[in-house]
N, C-alpha and C positions, 0 to 999 in steps of 0.2 A: 371488564375491570381486571380480571386475571391476566388478560393479554397485556394490559398497560403495565401491571406490576412486573411481569416477566420481561418486557422490553426495557423497563427502567433498570432492572437488575443487570441485564446484559450491557446496557449503556454504562452503568456504574462500574462494572468489572473492566470494560474496555477503557474507561476513563483512568482508573487506577493503573492498569498495566501500561497504557500508552504515555502516561505522565513520566513514568520511569524510562520507557523506551525513547521518548523524545529528549530526555536528558542524555541518554546514551548516543543518540544521533550526533551530538556534539562531543561527548566525552570520549567515545571509542576512537574516532579519527584523530582527535587531539592527543590522546594517549599514544597512538602509533606515531604521529608526527613528532611528538616531544621525545619519544624514546628512540626513534630511528632517523628522523629528519627527512624521510623519503615519501614523496607523494605517490610514487609507484607502489611502495609497500602498503600505504594507506588504501590505495585502490584495490590491491589484492585482498586485503582483509575484508573490505566491503563486498568484493566479489564472492569470496568464500562464504560469507554470511548468507548470500542469496542464491548461490549455485544449487543447493539441494531442492529449491522450489522447481527448478527445471528438471533435475535428475529424478526426483521422487514424486513430483506432483501428480502424475497419473495414477500410480497405485495408492496414493494417499486418499483418493476419492473413495475407493473400496473400503479403506479403513474407517473413514468417517461414516460411510453408509452402514457399516457393521456396528460401530460404537454408538452412533447417533451424535448429532452436533454438540449436545450438552457435555457428554463425556469427553469428546475430543477437545473441547475448550478447556475443561478442567485439567486433563492430562497434559495438554500442550503447555500451559502455564506452569503447572506443578513440576514438570521435568526441566524446563528451561531455567527455573529459579536457581537451583544449585550450580548448574553449568555456568551461568553467567557470573555468579559469585566466585567461582573457581579462578577466573581470570585475575582479579586483583589479589586474591589469596596467594596464588602462585607467584605473582609479581613481587609481593612483599617478602616472600620466602626466597627470592632469588632463583626460582626454578622455571620462570616463564621465558622460553626461547621463542623466536619468531615462528618457526615451524609449529610449535605446540600451540601458539596463539591461533594460527590458521586452522588447526585441527579443532580447537574448542569452538571457534565461531562457526565452523562448518557443521559441527554436531548440533549447536544451538539452532542453526538454520534448518536442520533435518526435522526437528520437532516443531518448528514454526510452520511447516508445510500443512499438516492436517489441521492445525489451529486456524490458518487462513481460510482453508476450505470450509471449515465448520462455521466460522464467523460470517461467511457469505451465504451459507446454506440455511442458517437458522431463521433469518428474517421472514421468509414466506411461511414458515411453520408457525410464526407468531402472529403475523398480520394478515395472512391470506395470500392468494395467488394473483390478485389484480396488480398489473404493472404500475399503475399510478400510486396505489397504496404502498407498494414496496419501494417505489422511488421516494415517496415521502418519508418512509421509515429510514431509508438509506440517508436521506438528507438530514433528518433529525439526528441520526447517529453520527454523521459527519460533523455536524455543528458541535456536538459534545466532544468528539474526538479531536477536532481542531482547536478547541479550547486548551486541550493538553499540549497541542503544538505551540501555543503561546507560552504556557506556563513552563513546560519542560526545558526548552532551549534557554529561556531567560534564567531559570534557576541554574542550569549548567554553566552559563557564562559567568554568573555571579559566584558560584561555589567552586569552580575549578581553581581560581587563584588561591582560595583559602583551604579547601579540603583536598584538592587534587582530583584528577580524573579517575583514578582507581576507586576512590571512595564512592563516586557517583555510580560506578558499575555495581557496587554492593546495593545501593538504593534501588537500582533497576531490578536486580534479582529479587529484592523484597517485594517490589510492586507486583511481580509475576505471582509470587506466593499468595499475596492478598487477593489478587484477581481470581485465582483458582478457588480460594475460599468463598468468595462472593457467589460465583456461579454454582459451586457445590451446594451452598446453603440456601440460596434464594431462587435459582432458576429450576423450576420443576419441569416435568415432562411436557414437551410441546408437540403439537401436531398429533397425528394419529399413526400408530405403528402399522406398517404394511406387511402382509405375509411375505416371507422370504421368496416364495415362488413367483411373486409378482415382479421381483427385481431382476432385470436382465443381468446376466453374469458376464464376466470377462474383464480383464484389466483395461482394455481399450474401448469399452462401451461408450464412455463419455466422448472420446475422440471421434468415434464413428458418428455419434449424434452431431457433433460440430461439423464434420465433413458433409453430413446429409443436409444440414440446414444452411443455405447460402448466407443468410443474415448473420448467424453465429460465426460462420467462417470469416465474413467481412470484419466483424467486431474483433475477432482474434488477431487478424493481420494489423488492424489499427492499433490494438493494445500492445502488440509486439513491438512495433515501431516506437510507440509512446514510452514503453518501459526502457528502451535503450536511452532515449533522450532524457527522461526523468531521472533515471539512475545516475547518468552522467552529471546532470545539473546538481543534484543534491550531494554528490561526491565532491563537487568543486567548492561548495560553500565553506566547509571547515578549512580547506586548503587556502581559499581566498583570504579568510580572516587571519590564518597563520602566516601566510607569505606576504600579503599586501598590507594588512592592517595591524598584525602582531598583537592581536587582542582577542581572547576567547569570548569576551562579551559581544564583540561584533558578530561572531558566529551565531551566538544565541539570538541576537537581534535579527539577523537575516532569516533564520528558521522561523522566528516568531512573527516576522512580517508576513511570511507566507501563510502561517497558521491563522493570523488575524484576518487576512484577506479571505481565507477559507471559511472562517466563521460567517463572514458577511455573504460569501458565495453560497454557503449551505442554507442560510436563511432565505436567500433569493430562490434557491432550488426548491426549498420546501413550499414556497408560495407558487412557483411556476409549474410544479410537477403536474398539477391538474389542469393547467391552462395551455401548455405547449407540448407538442408531441415529443416523446423522449429522444428520438434520434436527432430532431432539429435542435433541441436544447443542448444535446451533446456536442453538436458541431459548434454552436456558439461558445460553449465552455472551452473546447479545444483551441478555438481561435483566440480566446482571451488569455489562455495559457501561453500561446506561442509568441504573440507580439512582444511582450516584455523581455523575452530572452534575446531577441534581436537588439534591444537596447543594451543589454549586458555585454554584447559582443563589441560595443564601441568603447570599451575600457571605462565604464561609468564610475564616477566617484562613489564613495560610500553612501551618501544620501540618496543618489539616484538608484543605486543598487537596492536599497531598502524599499523604495517606492515600487521598483520593478517587481520585486518579490511579492509585495502586497497585492499588486494587480494580478500577478500570476496566480496567487492564492485564490482570488475571487473566481477565476475560471475553473479551478480544480473540481469543486463539487458540482458545478453546472455541467461539466463534462462527464465526470465519473459516476455520479448518482444515477442519472437516467440510463447510462450504458450498463451499469451493474444490474439495474432493475430489469432491463431487457434480457440480459443473460439469464438471470435466475428464474424469471417467469416464463421464458420461452422454452427452457429445458423441461422435459417431463419430470414430474415430481418424484417418480419412482427411481430415477437415475440422476437427480439433480446434483448430489455431492460428486458423482463421477464426472458430470459435465463441467461443474465449477472447477474441480481439480484438474481436469484436462485443459481447460482454459488457462488456469494459473500456471500449469506446467509449461505450456507452449509459450505463453507470453513472458514467463519468468526467464526464458532463455536470454531475453534482452537485458535483464538487470545486471548480471555479472559482467556482461560485455560492456555495458555502459559505465559501470563503476570502475572496472579495471582500465577501460579505455580512457576515462577522464584523467586518471592518475598519470598515465603515460603521456597523454596529450598535453597536459599542463607542463610536465617536465620537458617535453620536446618542442612544443609550439607556443606555450604561454596561454594565458587566460582568454584574450580576445578571440583567438582562432578556435579555442575549445568551445566557447559560447556560441560562436557562429555555426559550428558543426551541430551543436545541440539544437539551435534554432531551426536549422535546415531539417533535422530529423523530425522535430515536432510539426513543422510545416507539412511534411510528407504525411504524418499521422492524421492531421486535420483534413488534408485532401482525401485520404482514403475513407475517412468517416463520412465526409460530404458525399462521396460517390455511393457509399452504402445507403445513406439516407435517401438519396435520389432514387436508387434502385428499389428500395422498399416502398417509396411513394408511388413509383410507376407501377409496381406490382399490385398495390392496393387499388389504384384506379382501374387497372385491367381486370381485377377479379370480378367474376359474374355476380350480379345482384340476384338474390333469391326471389323467386316468384311468390308474392304473398298469397296467391291463389293455391 
C-alpha cells in the first residue's frame, strides 16, 4: 500500500511538472521564432537546453547516488523553477539578449540532468527489481505523463495568442516549484540504503558497466541514433506550424496528437509487458514510430501530419517502456544511478545534434528532406534494436540448462 502511495505521489509530481514543460515545448520555440524569425536560432536554443545531458550526464550519476533519487528530484525542480521564470522576466525588462537566453537554457539543462537520472532510477526502488514489473510501472507512468502531453501543448496553442509565450514560461516555472513540493511532502524514503563501501567508486563506473554488458551497449547505440532522430523531429513541429500553417494552435495539436497516441500506446504497453518479451516489444514500438515519419517526408497536409503524429505516439511507449525497464533492471542496484546517468549522457549526445541540425536543415533544404533524414535515422535505430534482440534471443537459447540433479 505504501508502495502504491509513493508511486502515485511520484506520478502526480511528474504530471504537474510536465504539464508546464509541455506548454514550454511549444512556447519556447515559438518565443524564439517570434522574436528572431530564425529556425537556426530556434535549433540552437533547443540544442543548448539538452547539451548538458551529454556533458554532465556521467558525473550526475554519482550525485544522484550520493543524494538519493528523492532529493535529486526535489532539487532538480526547485532550482529550475526560478531559472525558467528569469527568461520572461528579463524579456519584459528589455534585458534578454540571445546569448543570455542561450546561457539560461543551458543552465536549466544542467539541473535537468540529475533530475532525469533520478526519475529513471527511483522506479525499481518503489516496485522492485523484476523487469516486467518495472516495465509496467514505466508504462503506467508514461500514460500519466503523456496525458500532460495532450493538455500542455493544447493549452499553449490556445494561450499564446492571448497571454503570449513569455507568460507560459512563468507557468512552467511555477509547475516545477509545485512538483518539488509534492515530492518533498509526499514521497518518503524508498528502497533500502546501502553502505557506502558497497558502492563501486569512480566517475566512469557506469560507463564501464555498459561496456562490460553487450546488451546494454547495444541499447545505448540504438538510443543514441533514436535521440538524434527524435530531437530533430520534435524541433521541426513548432517550425512547421510557424512557417507552413502560421498558427500556434497547430503546433499544440501536433504535439497533442503525439501525446494522445502515447496514452493509447502506454495502455497497450501496460497490458503487453507481461505477455511479450521486452526487447521484442521494443522493436515493434520502434517500427511503429518510424513508419509515420516517412509519411511526413511526402509534404503531408495538416490533417495527415496530425494522424502521422498520433500513430508515431502509439509506438513511443511500446518502444521506450520495455527498453527502459531492461536498462534499469539489468544494471546492478548498487551502481544503478551511475549506469542510468552514463546511458543518458552517451545517448544525449544525439539530442543537441538533432535539434540544431533540424533548424539548419529546414532553413537549407526544407521540411520534406528534413523529415526523410529523420525517418532514415529512426529506421537505423529500429534495425540496431532488432539486431540486439536477435543476439539476446540467440544467447538465451545457447545458455546451458542447469542439471536438476
